[in-house]
N, C-alpha and C positions, 0 to 999 in steps of 0.2 A: 440799204435795208433789205432789198430782195436777195442779195447775196447772203446776208445773215440768215434769212428764212430758209433758203435753199441748203445752207450748211446744217442748220438744225434738222431739217428733214432727212438729209443724207446721213448724218451721224446719229440720228435718232436721239438727240440730246437737246432739249428735253423730249422724251417720248410723246408728250401731249401735243407737240407741234406736228409730228408725223401723223398721229391719230386724227387730229383735226383736219389736216390736209386730205387724208383718205376719206374722212366723213364728208367733207365738202364736195369732193369729186363724186362720191356715191350719190349725193343729193343733187347732182347735175350741174354743179358750177364748173365752168371751163377752167383749165389749169391756171391761166393768168389771173382770173378772178379769185380763185382759191388762194393763190399766193398773195394777192393784194389784200384780201380779207385778213389773212394771218399777219401780214405786215401791219395792218391797222391795230391788231391786238398788241403787237410789240411796241408800236408807237404809243398806244395808250399806257403801257407800262413805263416806257421811257419818260413820258410826260409826267406821270405820277412821281417818278424818281426825281426829276428836275424841279417840279413844282414844290414838292415837299422836302427837297434836299434829303432824301432818304436813300436807302439801298434797294437794290433789286428785290422785288417781292415775288417769289415763284408762285405762291398761291394766287396772287392778284393776276399774274400773267395767265395762269391756267384758267382762272375765272373768265378772263377776257376771251380766251380761246373757246371756252364752252359756250359763251354768248353768241358766237358767230353764227349766222351772218349779221347779227346786230353788233354794231361797233361799240367800243367802250363809251363813246360820247353820245350815243343814241339814248333818248329818253325811254324809260320803261313804259 
């Protein structure tokens, strides 16, 4: 999972991953914590895909990223 996140950041694909990474660092999260938070957004998307037997939903992934540091499974 971490390798996938690092690849997304390095390749800037999708750009929202890198933007979120930079935002979390600016907010004071250590590198490892920022990566783990982004991984939780990806896990949330993958869970949605598996649970609903659906395809990857970029908008849902971006929404998960924008919620960070709240994780997809955190109650509002």
